[in-house]
N, C-alpha and C positions, 0 to 999 in steps of 0.2 A: 156384388156384393153389398152386404149389409146397408142400411142406413144407420145411424143410430141417432137416441133421442139425446144430445146428451146435451148439458143443462148448467153456464158457470153462476152462478151467484157470488156476488158482490157490494160492498157496501159500508159505512159507517160501523164504528164497534159498538155492540148497541140496537144497532139500528132495524132490527129481526131476523136475521137473513138465516140461519138454526131453523128460528121457527118457522120461515115459509116456507120449508124445507118435508118442513116434519107436519106441515097441514096437507102441504102435496104428498106426503106417504100416507099418509090418514086415509086420505081417496083411492089408494090403490090397491090392491086384490094382492091378498098373500103369495097366493102363486104366480105373480109378475116377479120374475129378475130385475134384482133394484141394486144401484152399487151408489156409494158415498163416500167420497175421496175428498176431507179436509190437509192439503199438505201445510206444511210452517209451521205443524206442531209441533215434533220436540216430542218429549216422550211426559210430557204433559195433554193426552189425548182428552178435555173435557166433551165438546161438545161430540168425538164420534164415540167413547165410552157410554155416553148418557141417548142416542140413538138409537145405537147398539141391545141398548135392555132395551127399549120403547119399541123397536120393531130389529126382532132373532130373525125374521127373512130378508132382510141386506143385509149384503154384504159389505163391511166397511171397513177403506181401508185408510194407513197411519202412513205416516214418515217413516221411510226404510222400505216399503211394499212395496213404490212406484212399477216396475219392471211386472209384477202378479200383475197390477193395478190396469197394468195397458194388455196384459192376455188376458181381463179379463174382459175388456171390453167385448169384445165378438163374440161372447157367449149372456148379451143381457138384453132385457129390452126397453134399461133407461137408467140412466146415469147425472147422478147431483155432483158439483165442484163446485163447496166450499172456500173461495177467495177471502180468506182474512182480511182486515185492516193493514196487515205489518207487510202486505204484500205487496209489490208490481202486477198492479192491472195484466201487462204484456207478457205475466212471467205462463200463462196462462197457455201460450207457443208453443214453451219447454213445451209440458206438463203434456199435451197432449197430443206431440210432434204432429201437429198438421191437421188433425180432426177439424173439423166442421163442429160448430157447440151455437148451441140460441147462450147470450153475454146478458143476463138480467139480472140489474143493481135495486134494492131496496133502499130503500134511503127516507128522509123524514123530512117531510113537508115543508119544512122552510126550504130548505137547499134546492136552490134556485139550476143553478149552476156549478159543474164540477166536473174532476176526471171523468165522474162514472155518467155521470149527461152522456157524454162524448162516446165509450167507450158503449153503454149496452145497449142491445132491441127492446129491452123494453122496462119501464121504469114502476115497479112496484114501490107503492108508499108504506113506508115502513114507522116502525116506532113514532114519533114523536120529541124525537131528544130536539137541545141547541148543539146547534150545525158546531157554533162557532166556541164551543170547549175545547181549550188545549192539555191533548193528556197524549205523550208524548215518551215512559218510562214505564215499559210494560215488566213486568214482576211474575215469573212462572216460580209455583215449588215445587216437584211428585214428592209426595207423603203415603204414596205404596208399602203396607206390610200396618200404617198405623191405627191403631182404634182412638177418638174422641168420644170425653163425655161429652153425650147431646147441651146440656146444657151449658156448658164453658163453654164447646161451638160457636151456640145464639152466642153468645158474651163478645164473642171474639168478634164474630162475624158485624156486626151491631158497631164496633169502634172503627172495623173494617173504614163501615157503609158511614158512617157518619163523621168520616173524619178526624179521627186519631192519630193513625199513623201519615198524613197527607191527605190530599186531595181524589176520590176517589170517581168517576166516570163509570168505569169497569168491571167488577169483578163477578168470575164465577169461580165454581167447585165442585167437586166427587168427593166425599167425606165417610169414610164407614164410623161406627159410633157404638155403642157398647152394647144395646143393641143386638148385633149383627145387620143391620143392615144399612141399605147405602141412601144414605142422598144428598141431594143436587141444590144447592146454592144458587144465585141470578141476582145479581141487582146492577141497572143504569139507574148512572144517573138523569132526573126529572122522568122518571115514568114510576106506576106506582110498584112495595113494595110485595113482593111475592115468599110465601111461607116455601117455606125446604122441599123441595116435590120426594119424595120415595121413588128411589129404581125398582122397576120388577126387576128385582136376579134374588137369587136366592140369600139364603141369612148363615152369617157366617158366626158359627159357636163353637169353633172347633180350636184355637190358634188363632196366631197371625192369620190374615189373608189377602190370602196372594193372590190380589187381581190390582186394577189401578186405582189410583186416588191422588189428587195434590186440587191444586188451586191458583187463579193468573189472576193478579190486574190490572190495570191501568187506570192510571190517571197522572198527578203534577207535586213532585219532593214530596216523594212516596220515602219515611225511613224504612225502609226495606231489612234493615240487621232487625230491628223491634221487634219486624212484624211478625221476622220468620223464629225471633224465640218469647213473642205472646204464643205463638202457632206453637211450637213444642215444647214448651207446660203446657198445651193442652193436653198430650197424647198421654196413653195411660199405658203404665207399667205391667209390664206379663202378668206381673200378681194382680193385675186388678182386673187386668184384661180375665182371667181365669178368671175369679172370682165373679164377675159381671158374668160371663156366657156360662158359668154352672147356678146363676140365678133364674136366667132367661130359659135356659134346657127347663126345670122344675116348673119356672109358671107353665110353660109348653106340653109338659105330661100332665100337669095337676088341668088341663083346659081341653086335653082329648080326653082322661079319662068322665069330665066331670059333662 
């Protein structure tokens, strides 16, 4: 029987689980057969979308694809399963149906004793976040088909990450912006802020994009209704989308001529 190389990665929110997995994939050749699965994200598959864009040769599975995921296990060499903080560590037994795996925990240096220490075969030092921060409110919203003006998005993201809607310990999102690009936003309290990352996806310049976008916020005392309304206020109308796309198409044509 084929021996599977399955690594299950767990850890606190914002500790660096996805980042670590991406680093491992960068060290693997494109010819290797690799699977990535992150259960429990529902209709807001942010990490899956980002990873699929960065590593198009990797097979990425989402909720609802468990049967196909298990079927493909026999055909690949390397498997990474990311367990979100919102899942019980024991849930992996049901997911893998008795298959053996290596349990790896990405944890902040200040966390010395936890359920992850008892669970993991190996501990990796992750981001230096405060493990004592209390955050038990998880807000997710899909925005597929919506297009956002980038300046409005930046203003909204600043408000989200600076307490305008309650305390936020972790936030991430993927957004289609007016010039056809897809931007990835990432925030972890206590960690230096990074600028938006442009995902390596084709520019969409014909109507509303038919691909995933959405965001996830973890925090305390979040004003979800106001946050949702403010996000919706950033969405562009059909007319504005068409105008932006026409302008960008014209610019691209002129650049090609030059």
